N, C-alpha and C positions, 0 to 999 in steps of 0.2 A: 459486440454481438459474438465474436469469437470466444471471449471469456464466458459468456453465457452459454455457449455450445459446449465448451469444455466442462462447465459446471453441471449442465443438464445431463450430458451423456457420458461424462468421465466417471461418474460414480459407478456405472455399470460395466466399465471397461475391464477386461480380463487381463490385468497386470498386477504385480505384487502390491500388497496393501500399502507398504511404506512409500513406494513410488507413486501410487494413486493419491495418497494423502498429500505428498509434496506438490504434486501437479495441481490439485484442487485448491491448495493454499496459495500457490503462486497465481492461479487464475482469480481467486478472490481479491488478492492484493492488487493485481493489475486492473481489475474492474474498478476497485476503489480508487486507485491512482488516477485512472482516466476521468472518473466522475468528479474527483477532487478538482482537477484542472478545468473541467468543464464548468462546474458550479462556481468556482472562484473567478473564472473569466466572464461567464455569461449570466450567472444568477440561476434562476429557474430553468431547467432543461428537461427534455423528455427522459423519463426513467424506465429503463427496461431491464428486467432481471430473468427473462426467459429468452431462449434462442429464437430469433425471428427468421422464418423461412419465406415470408411473403413480403416482397418489395412493395413499398407504399411511399407516396409523397406527403401523406397526411400524418400529423403527430400533434400531440399536445404536451405542454410543459407540466411537470409535476410540481407540487408545492415544494418550496425550499426545504422545509422541515423533513419531508420524506426523502429527499436526496441525501441530506446530511445523515439522516438515520440509517440509510442504506450503506453509505460510505463507512460509518462507524461500526455497523454490524459486520460488514465484510472484513474490516481491518482487525476487529477483535477476534473473529474466527480465524483469519489468516495468521495472526500472531500466536494463536494457540497451537498452530500446526507447523509453522515454519521453523527451520532450525535456527539455533542461536548463532551459528557461524556457517559460512558456506562450505560445502564439501570440497576437498582438495581437487584442484584442476577445474573447478566449475566457474572460475572468474568471481564475480561479486554480484550474484542474483539477490533478489529480495530475501531478507532474513527476518527473524523476529524483531531485531533492532530497527530495520527499515520500516516495518509495519507500525511499530510503537512510535517512531518519529513522525510518520505521516498521521497517525492517530492524534498525537498531541497537537500537531498543526491544524488538523480538522477541528478539534475542539476550540482552538483559538479563533479560527475563521467563523465557525458557527456562533461563537460567543459575541462576535461583533456584528452578526447578521440579524435580520428580522426574525429568524428562527431560533434565536438564542434560548438556551435553557440556563437557569440560574447556577447550575453546577459546571458549566462549560470551562470556565477559567480555572476552577479547582481541579477538574479533571485533566486539563492540559498540564498544569503544574505537576500534579501527581504522576502522570504518564512520563513526562519529560525527566523528572527528578529520579524515577525508577530506572530509566534508561541510562542516566549519567551515573547514578550510584552503582549500577551493575555493568559498567562499560567493559570490564575485564571479561565478564561472562560472554559478552558479544564480540570480543576481540577488537574493541575500539579504544581509541585514545586520541589525544591531541598530539600533533607533530610538534617538535621543539621549535621549528621555524615555520611560520605561516606560509612563506613563499614556496616551501617544498610541497605543499599540497597540490600545487598546479604545475609542478615540474614534470617533464616527459618521463615516463616510467613509474610514476607514482599513482597511476590510475587505481591500484588496488591497495592503497596505503591505509593506515589505521583510522584515518578521519573520514574515509569514503564509506558511505552506507550502501550504495548500489551503483553498479556500472552497467550500462547498456552498450555493449561493444558494437563497433561498426566494422564491417568487413567489405572488401571489394566485391 
């Protein structure tokens, strides 16, 4: 709901255009990210794309095809506006590579679901291949030793697509 609020009211915020574009793209990514985990865990779930200000205990599940379509729409729009690499000093927020990774994964999940489209596996392959072929553009690469990916201090390494920092 917070992402919906950002998307609904953020477009009219009086902030620099570049900042607004970045915030709206991050909100689209986060909404898609949340719905991806909801739909892959529970299947059909309620789908809300507007900011809800009225509490209610009643809701209905949306068709699986609608939820996947919204996730894919949000990820495509987010990927178009997210930066290729994070700005210096910002940690590792969602970037174009993160959105493309989740988009490829979404096509795979939908491809095995009852909402599958005949193009899902091809779309997953094309999206993932594009990401791999352009890894330098996104500042990504495999680390020489797999164990280093999980070593303390490598939270922002070249194999990491996104970090959600935890603070006290």
